[in-house]
N, C-alpha and C positions, 0 to 999 in steps of 0.2 A: 409533672409535665406529662407523664404517660397517659395519666386519667385525662388530661386536657384533649390528648390527641385521640385518644379512644371516642370521647364524646364527640369530637369533629367528625370524625369517620362515620359514626352513627347517624348523626344528624344529616350527612350526605346522601345517606341510604334513603331508598323508596319505602314508604310504608309497608308494601309486600314484602320486602327484605326483611324488616324487623319483625314482622308478624311471623316469618318463616323461622327466625332466629327464636324467638319466643316459643314457637309450637314446639321446635325441635329441643328445646330445654325443658318443656314441661311448666313453663310459667304462662302467668296469665295474659291472653290475647286481645288487650283492649287499650283503650285511651289515644290522646292524640299523639303524634310522632315524638315530642319532647318527652311524654310520659313513658313511652315504651322505651327510649334510648336511655333514660335514666335508669328504668327498671334493668335493663340489660346491664348497664355499666356497674350498678349496685350489687348484683347478683352474681355476676359473673366471677368474682374471684372466691366464691364461697361454696364449699363442697355441701352437698343436700345431704351426704352420708356421714357427717362429722358428728360423733356422739358427744353427749354430755355425761358427767359424773358430779356426784355429791362431793361439796368442798367442806372443809372443816367447819363452818360456818353454817352449813347445812343448805346452803343455796347451790341451785345447779349451774355448773360452769362447763366450758370445753374442756375435754379430757386431754390430759397431758400426753397421753399417747394414745394412738388411734388403734382400732383394731387391724389384727393382722389379716383377717379377711372380714368382708362385709355379710352379715347373714341378713337378709331383708323378709320379715314377715308381712304378707299383704293380706289384710281382712277385708273380705266382703259382707258389708254388714247385712243383717238380719236378726232374727229371734229363734226361728224355728229352721232356717235355711241360711246359717252363715257359713262361709266358705273362705278357706285359709290355703296359701302356699307359702314356702320358706325357700329362698334362692340362695344360694352362695356364691360369692365372685370376690376375687382378689383385686386390692389395688392396683397389682401389676398388670391383671387383666385389663382393668379399666382403660388404664395409660397405654395399652400395646395398640399397634396397628392391625394386629391380627382378629379373626373373626372370633366375636365374643360369644363365649358358650356357656353361661351361668348352668348350675347344677341344682335340680330339683331335689330339697331335702324332705320337703314334707307337701301334700299336696290331697286335701280332702273337704268334704262337707260335713256339718253337725250342727246338731241343735244345742240352744243355750240351756234346755232344758235336760240335755244328756249329763249336763256336768256337775260332779258332786260339788255341795256347798264349799268344802275345804280340798286344797290338795293334799295327796296323800305323800307320805314319806319319800316315797319311789315312786314319782310319778311314770306312767306308760309313754311309750315310745309317738303315742298319738292321742288325740283329745277322744273321749268315749263317743260311740257313734249309736248309740241304744237307740229305742223306740221313742219317736217324737211325742212328747206330751205337753202339760201345760194349758190343756182345756179349761181347767177350772182356775187358772191364776189371774190375780186381779189386776197385775200390771201397776200397781202403786208405786211410788218411789223407794217405800220401805221394803217392798216385796220384790222389787227388782235391782237394788243395790247388792244383796249377798250374791247373786248370779254374777253381777258385773264385776264384783271384785274376785271372785272365783275366777271367773274367765280370764282377768288381768294377770292374775297370778300363775295359772296355767300355761299361757301364752309366754310367760318369761321363763318358768321353770321346765318346761318340756323343750322348747325350741331355744333357748338362749339367744334370742334375737338380738343384731346390733342396731336395728331398725325395726319398728312397727309403723306399718303404713296403715291407714284405718279409712276405709272410702267414705269420703263426705256424705252425708243425708241430706236431701231436698225435703222441703215442706209441701211442696205439691207435686204431684205426677203428669207428666204429658200436657202441661200447661192448664189443668184444672183450676178452678178460682177456688175449690173446697180442698180442706186439708184432711186428709185422711186418719182416722184415729189410729190405724196401725202405723203409719208414718210417724206419729208423733211418739209411739211406743219405740219404735227403733232409733228416733232423735235422742231421747232420754237415754236409751242404753248408750248411743255413741259418746254422749257428755260424760256418763258414769265412767265408761270405760277410760277414756282420757284422765278424767280426775284420778282413777285409780292407778293408771301407769303411773302418773306424775307423782304419787303418794310411794310408791314403790322406789322411785328413784330416790327421792328425797330421804327417804327412810334407808336407803342403802342396800336394800335389798336385790334391785337390778342394778348392779355396779356401773356398767357402761352401756348407754343406750340413748336412742331419740325416738319420739313419736310424732307423726306427721299426718295430717290430713290430707287426701288426695281427691280432687275434683273428678268424678267419673268421665263427665264430658271431655277433659282435658285428655286423660287416658285414651278414650274413643277416638278423638281426634287425632292425635299423635298417631296411632297405629293404622288408622285407616287411610290417613293422608300418607303415610309410608307405603303403605301399598297401592296408592291411586285409588282408593275405594271411599272417599271423601265426600265425594260428588253424589248427590242423590241419594245419601244415607244421613240425613238431617234429623229424621225422626227417630226417637228411642227405639221402639219396637223394631225399626227397619234395620239398627245395626246389630241386634242379637244374632241372627244367623252368621252374618259376616264375620262376627268375633268368634264365633264356636269353629267358623271355617277356617279361620287363620290359625287357633291353637291345633286343629287336626292338622293342617299342613305341617307346621313346626313337627309336631310328634312324628309324623310319616317321613319327614325329610330328615331330623336330627340335626338340621343346620342352625338351629336358634337356641335350643335348650336340650339340656342332657340330664338323665338321672339311672339310678342304679335298678336294673330290672330285676334284681334279687329284692327289692323292696316290695312287699305284697301290696300294701296301700297305695304307693303311688303307681304302681303297675296297673292295680285295678282301675283307679281312677282315668289311667291314660287310655284304657281299654274301652272305656265308656265312650270315649269320642271316636273310636273306630266303629265300634258295634251300632252306633246310632247315627252313621253319616246320613241316612235318608228320613231321619224322625227329628229332626232339630227342634221343631214345634210342638212335638209331642210332650208329655210329663217328663220323659226322660230328658228330653230338650232343654227344658226349663231348669233342669238340674245341671246341665252343662253350662247355662248361662254363667251361673254363680261361680263355676270352678274356671270358666274362661275368664271372667272380670277379675279375679283376683290374681291369676297368673299374669294377664295382661298388665295389670295395675304394679305387680311386684317388676316385671321385665322392664316397664316403661321407666321406673324408676332409676333401674341400673343404666338405661340407654341414654336417659337423660342427663345423668350424670357422665357418663362417655364423650357425649355430646359438648357439654360445657367445659370439660377438661380440654378437649379437641382444639375448642375455639379460643381458649384461653391461652393455650401454647402459641396458636396461630397470630396472637394478638399481644403476646410477649408477658402475660400476666402469671404471678405466681399465686397459689392459693395460700389464704390468710385464715 
């Protein structure tokens, strides 16, 4: 009866209201009214932070015990210019009406070629950030797969995430009809990374976790809409300085995210945003784009879940 009532209420809403709900919860904003209403009704009771674990049969099933804290590892894809952030937030914070202040546990850029082929017994606190190489790399599947599996293992062993969010890649850039060779390489790495992380779960190496793919346009639309910057910022390149500006503002205000000032790696990353306030289109600014994207993606997942929880409570639903 409750689901029927929710469906009725959704169908009475205007399309713009349904799109607003979808945008705030990080779900695809498309389709006719009935499609949007069905999507909201289907996804509303389910947490996007619920993790999976290996069953006795080897299949992945919802974990009987969900984590006491969420550790969201957000990865901005690339080969020589990857960026990651790790954010920590508790279920209690997500359910609270108080201001949400996730903690940054890690935040850095790195190159795939900096990683050793196998993880060390005692992994370092951060991924290696040595000199960028790979000029003679052939990018065949056989050559790329060891790097992908090494990256997957190190993401799990170094950061102990409960969620790994991977930026979803596109086949074309800026509406171009041509498919760039470098884009295909990153797409290949993305697929390998998803597969490697799946194997780590099925083998019981990553005990409890979940891997998800996040559309970057959805993340950008959410944050720019949140701050009234969405109109006039439809073109990808036009949004880059706006996203860097948002992150810089959060770091200066300290109202959206916090971090340990004694953590040298995170503090150095944060200081880059302050130092380059007037140079967001320079080479340094391009590096900031990747760092901003991975942080926005991770924070987006957290705020999408909080918005979903708030709406579930308002509509009398319980998580399943």
